[in-house]
C-alpha positions in Angstrom: -19.1 -20.4 -5.5 -16.7 -18.3 -3.5 -16.3 -15.8 -6.3 -20.1 -15.4 -6.8 -20.7 -15.1 -3.1 -18.1 -12.4 -2.8 -19.5 -10.4 -5.7 -23.1 -10.7 -4.4 -22.1 -9.7 -0.9 -20.0 -6.8 -2.1 -22.9 -5.7 -4.4 -25.3 -5.6 -1.4 -22.9 -3.6 0.6 -22.5 -1.0 -2.1 -26.2 -0.8 -2.9 -27.2 -0.4 0.7 -24.5 2.3 1.2 -23.7 4.1 4.4 -22.4 7.4 5.6 -18.7 7.0 6.0 -15.5 9.0 6.1 -14.0 10.9 3.3 -10.5 11.7 2.1 -8.5 14.5 3.8 -8.4 16.2 0.4 -11.7 18.0 0.1 -11.0 18.5 -3.6 -10.3 14.8 -4.2 -11.4 13.5 -7.6 -14.8 11.7 -7.7 -12.9 8.4 -8.4 -10.6 9.0 -5.4 -13.6 9.7 -3.1 -15.4 6.6 -4.5 -12.3 4.4 -3.9 -12.0 5.7 -0.4 -15.6 5.1 0.5 -15.8 1.7 -1.3 -12.7 0.4 0.5 -14.3 1.4 3.8 -17.6 -0.4 2.9 -15.9 -3.6 1.7 -13.7 -3.8 4.8 -16.8 -4.6 6.9 -16.8 -8.1 5.5 -13.7 -8.5 3.3 -10.1 -7.6 2.7 -8.5 -7.0 -0.7 -5.4 -9.1 -1.4 -2.3 -7.2 -2.7 1.1 -8.1 -4.0 4.1 -5.7 -4.5 5.2 -5.4 -8.2 2.8 -8.2 -9.1 2.4 -7.3 -12.7 5.8 -5.8 -13.4 7.7 -9.1 -12.8 7.6 -12.3 -10.9 9.5 -15.5 -10.1 11.7 -16.1 -13.1 10.1 -13.7 -15.5 10.0 -10.0 -16.4 7.5 -7.8 -18.3 5.0 -10.4 -19.1 1.8 -9.1 -20.8 -1.2 -9.2 -18.4 0.8 -11.6 -16.2 1.3 -12.1 -12.5 2.3 -15.1 -10.4 -0.9 -14.7 -8.5 -2.9 -14.9 -11.7 -1.0 -17.9 -12.8 -2.1 -19.7 -9.6 -5.7 -18.4 -9.2 -6.8 -17.0 -12.5 -7.0 -13.5 -11.1 -4.5 -10.7 -10.5 -4.3 -9.4 -6.9 -6.9 -6.7 -6.1 -4.1 -4.4 -5.0 -0.9 -3.9 -7.0 2.1 -2.3 -5.3 4.4 0.0 -7.2 7.3 2.1 -6.0 8.4 5.7 -6.6 12.0 4.8 -5.9 13.1 5.6 -9.4 11.6 9.1 -9.3 14.7 10.7 -7.9 18.4 10.1 -7.3 19.1 9.0 -10.9 19.9 10.7 -14.2 17.0 12.7 -15.8 16.7 10.0 -18.5 16.5 7.2 -15.9 13.9 9.1 -13.9 11.8 9.7 -17.0 12.0 6.0 -17.9 11.0 5.0 -14.4 8.0 7.3 -14.4 6.8 6.0 -17.8 7.1 2.4 -16.6 5.2 3.0 -13.4 2.6 5.2 -15.2 1.7 2.4 -17.7 1.5 -0.1 -14.9 -0.8 2.1 -12.8 -3.0 2.9 -15.9 -3.3 -0.8 -16.8 -4.3 -1.7 -13.3 -7.0 1.0 -13.2 -8.3 0.0 -16.6 -8.7 -3.6 -15.4 -10.6 -2.3 -12.3 -7.8 -2.9 -9.8 -6.2 -0.7 -7.1 -2.7 0.7 -6.9 -0.7 1.5 -3.8 2.7 3.3 -4.1 5.6 2.9 -1.6 8.5 5.3 -1.8 12.0 3.9 -1.2 13.3 7.4 -1.4 17.0 7.7 -2.2 18.7 10.0 0.3 18.6 13.5 -1.3 21.6 14.9 0.6 24.0 12.0 0.8 25.0 8.6 -0.6 23.6 5.4 0.8 20.4 5.2 -1.2 17.2 4.8 0.8 18.8 2.7 3.5 20.7 4.1 6.5 24.4 3.4 6.0 26.5 4.5 9.0 29.6 5.4 6.9 27.6 7.3 4.2 24.2 8.5 5.2 23.1 11.9 6.5 19.9 12.4 8.5 18.1 14.0 5.6 14.8 14.8 7.2 16.2 17.9 9.0 17.6 19.1 5.7 14.5 18.8 3.6 11.8 20.2 6.0 10.8 23.8 5.7 13.8 25.9 6.7 16.3 23.1 5.9 19.1 23.7 3.5 17.8 21.1 1.0 14.2 22.2 1.2 14.1 23.6 -2.3 15.6 20.4 -3.6 12.9 18.4 -1.9 10.2 20.6 -3.4 11.6 20.0 -6.8 11.4 16.2 -6.2 7.8 16.6 -5.1 7.0 18.7 -8.2 8.2 15.7 -10.2 5.8 13.4 -8.4 3.0 16.0 -8.7 3.4 16.4 -12.4 3.4 12.6 -12.7 0.3 12.2 -10.6 -1.5 14.7 -12.7 -0.6 12.8 -15.9 -1.9 9.3 -15.1 -5.2 9.0 -16.8 -7.2 5.8 -17.5 -9.0 4.9 -20.7 -12.0 6.8 -19.4 -9.9 10.0 -19.2 -10.0 10.2 -15.4 -7.0 10.6 -13.1 -6.1 7.3 -11.5 -6.4 7.2 -7.7 -3.3 5.9 -5.8 -2.8 4.9 -2.2 0.4 6.8 -1.5 2.5 5.4 1.4 5.6 7.6 2.0 8.2 7.2 4.8 7.0 3.7 5.8 8.5 1.7 8.6 9.7 4.9 10.2 9.9 3.4 13.7 12.9 1.3 12.7 16.4 2.5 11.9 17.0 0.9 8.5 15.8 3.9 6.4 17.3 7.4 6.6 13.9 8.7 7.8 13.8 6.1 10.6 13.3 7.0 14.3 17.1 7.0 15.3 17.9 9.5 12.5 15.1 12.1 13.0 13.2 13.7 15.8 9.5 13.3 16.3 9.0 16.9 15.4 11.0 16.7 12.2 9.2 13.6 11.1 5.8 15.2 11.6 7.0 18.3 9.8 8.2 16.5 6.7 5.0 14.4 6.6 2.7 17.4 6.9 4.7 19.4 4.4 4.7 16.5 1.9 0.9 16.2 2.0 0.2 19.9 2.0 2.6 20.7 -0.8 1.3 17.9 -3.1 -2.4 18.6 -2.3 -2.5 22.4 -1.9 0.4 23.7 -4.0 0.7 21.1 -6.7 -3.0 20.3 -7.1 -2.6 16.5 -6.6 -6.2 15.3 -5.9 -5.9 11.6 -6.6 -3.8 10.5 -3.7 -5.0 8.6 -0.6 -2.3 9.1 2.1 -1.3 6.0 4.2 0.7 6.1 7.4 2.4 2.8 8.2 5.0 2.1 10.9 6.6 -1.3 11.3 5.5 -3.6 14.1 7.3 -2.0 17.1 4.3 -0.7 18.9 2.2 -2.4 21.6 -0.4 0.3 22.3 -2.4 3.0 20.6 -0.1 5.7 22.2 3.0 4.0 20.8 1.3 3.6 17.4 0.5 7.3 17.3 3.9 8.5 18.7 4.8 10.0 15.3 1.3 10.4 13.9 1.1 13.7 12.0 -2.6 14.3 12.8 -5.9 13.3 11.3 -5.8 16.2 8.9 -2.8 14.6 7.1 -3.7 10.9 7.0 -6.4 8.9 5.2 -5.3 5.4 6.1 -3.5 3.8 9.0 -1.5 0.6 8.5 1.3 -1.6 9.7 4.1 -3.5 8.1 4.8 -6.7 10.0 7.0 -9.5 8.9 8.6 -10.3 12.3 5.5 -11.6 14.0 4.3 -13.5 10.9 7.0 -16.1 10.7 10.2 -14.3 9.8 11.4 -13.9 13.4 8.7 -15.8 15.3 5.1 -17.0 14.9 3.1 -14.6 17.1 -0.3 -14.6 15.6 -2.0 -13.3 18.8 0.5 -10.4 18.9 0.2 -9.5 15.3 -3.6 -9.6 15.5 -3.6 -7.4 18.6 -1.4 -4.8 16.8 -3.8 -4.9 13.8 -6.7 -4.4 16.2 -5.0 -1.3 17.6 -4.8 0.4 14.2 -8.2 -0.9 13.1 -9.9 0.4 16.3 -8.2 3.8 15.8 -9.3 4.0 12.2 -12.9 3.4 13.2 -12.7 6.0 15.9 -11.0 8.6 13.7 -13.1 7.7 10.6 -10.1 6.5 8.6 -9.3 3.4 6.6 -7.0 0.7 7.9 -4.8 -1.9 6.2 -2.2 -4.5 6.7 0.2 -2.5 4.5 3.0 -5.1 4.2 3.6 -8.6 5.4 4.7 -12.0 4.1 7.0 -14.9 4.7 10.0 -15.1 2.4 10.0 -18.3 0.2 6.8 -19.4 2.0 8.2 -22.7 3.3 5.2 -23.0 5.6 2.7 -24.8 3.3 -0.3 -23.6 5.3 0.9 -20.1 6.0 -1.9 -18.4 4.0 -4.8 -19.9 6.1 -3.2 -20.8 9.4 -1.1 -17.7 9.8 -2.2 -14.8 7.6 -6.0 -15.5 7.5 -6.0 -16.5 11.1 -4.3 -13.3 12.1 -6.7 -11.1 10.2 -9.8 -13.0 11.4 -8.9 -13.1 15.1 -10.8 -9.9 15.9 -13.7 -8.1 14.2 -11.4 -5.7 12.3 -11.9 -3.6 9.2 -8.9 -4.0 7.0 -9.1 -2.6 3.5 -6.3 -4.7 2.2 -3.3 -6.9 3.0 -0.2 -6.7 0.8 2.6 -9.2 0.6 6.1 -8.3 -0.7 7.5 -8.9 -4.1 8.6 -11.9 -6.1 12.1 -11.3 -7.3 12.7 -12.2 -11.0 16.3 -13.6 -10.4 16.5 -14.9 -6.9 15.5 -18.5 -6.3 14.4 -17.7 -2.7 13.2 -14.0 -2.6 9.5 -14.3 -3.2 6.4 -13.8 -1.0 3.5 -15.0 -3.2 3.2 -18.5 -4.7 3.7 -19.4 -8.3 2.7 -22.7 -10.0 4.4 -25.6 -8.2 5.4 -23.6 -5.2 4.9 -25.4 -1.9 2.1 -23.2 -0.6 0.1 -23.1 -3.9 -2.8 -25.3 -2.8 -3.2 -23.5 0.5 -3.1 -20.2 -1.3 -6.0 -21.4 -3.4 -8.0 -22.0 -0.2 -7.1 -18.5 0.9 -8.3 -17.2 -2.5 -11.5 -19.1 -2.2 -12.3 -17.8 1.3 -15.2 -15.3 1.1 -13.2 -12.9 3.2 -10.6 -12.3 0.5 -11.1 -10.3 -2.6 -9.0 -10.4 -5.7 -9.1 -8.2 -8.8 -11.8 -10.2 -10.6 -14.1 -9.5 -7.6 -13.9 -5.7 -7.9 -16.6 -4.1 -10.1 -17.0 -0.3 -10.2 -14.8 0.3 -7.2 -14.2 3.8 -8.6 -17.9 4.7 -8.8 -20.3 5.6 -6.0 -23.7 4.0 -5.6 -23.2 1.8 -8.7 -21.5 -1.3 -7.4 -23.6 -3.7 -9.5 -21.4 -6.8 -9.6 -21.1 -8.7 -12.9 -24.8 -9.0 -13.6 
């Protein structure tokens, strides 16, 4: 009944329609515009559930055909599949090409099934060793090197050209470019990444964000990206949330990554919900989308975490959150996973989460890339 209810409610929302926001890219593809507007409409009553690397691998398996741990539990893939551009630079040309092909196929498969893709970017430091993390003995503060006028700016442009060429090559079975929610430089308010707050000034961060969006959109002709801005959970007010905000002309979606308040460091549901309300309220004011861009509890030892923590947090205030995404299920580690699999302790509670009318999974999404034609399954 929950699945049918979700579909009928979603269908009514789309058939009624409303005047909403639009992407910052005025040349965005019709499918990208439709995704943006449909996510905004659905967020009035629902939130899409997402899982990082859900269909690439899972707990104890790798490269399963049409497989995900979430599907093994519920019968449906997550509505949002997280991928990563981490392999698009900092490797040999052969390895980069292989990574691009692997992600391309995953993104196309998700689109062809009717799901949504969001891309994180664990960007390997382009001017020093250390990878994407900040390593005191190795890392250089790369942001000041790659912004316009920096000594590695041309190198950064070359990396972006690689992303741009890739973005313009991902076409679904219908021949259309696949829209992607692109989430660069995430968790920038912490210090664990080289683009984090201790390693770059506010002005430098805003500069690299604005250049990244402008160069992809205006110079490289990428018109299938929705740009998401997502700090970690270190803010307590709108002013703090917006401290490094690059401006409404450069952001489509505002979000937050929050593990600390959701059980990793403490259970602070009221605090987590209030932070989500801050970004949701700003999104409504600025005509943007909002999302809970990353969260989760490693190993999910709390058997009721899905309903009593996650769902309770998102339902505490009347917020509009397009999606919530939990982190990945490692294929080798016995403990590094954030979504249940058959037999996992929180499996039954996750099924309650799945059955709640508030949550949407991939099977619930029909024609999310079309405007005025959300007709459900009937």
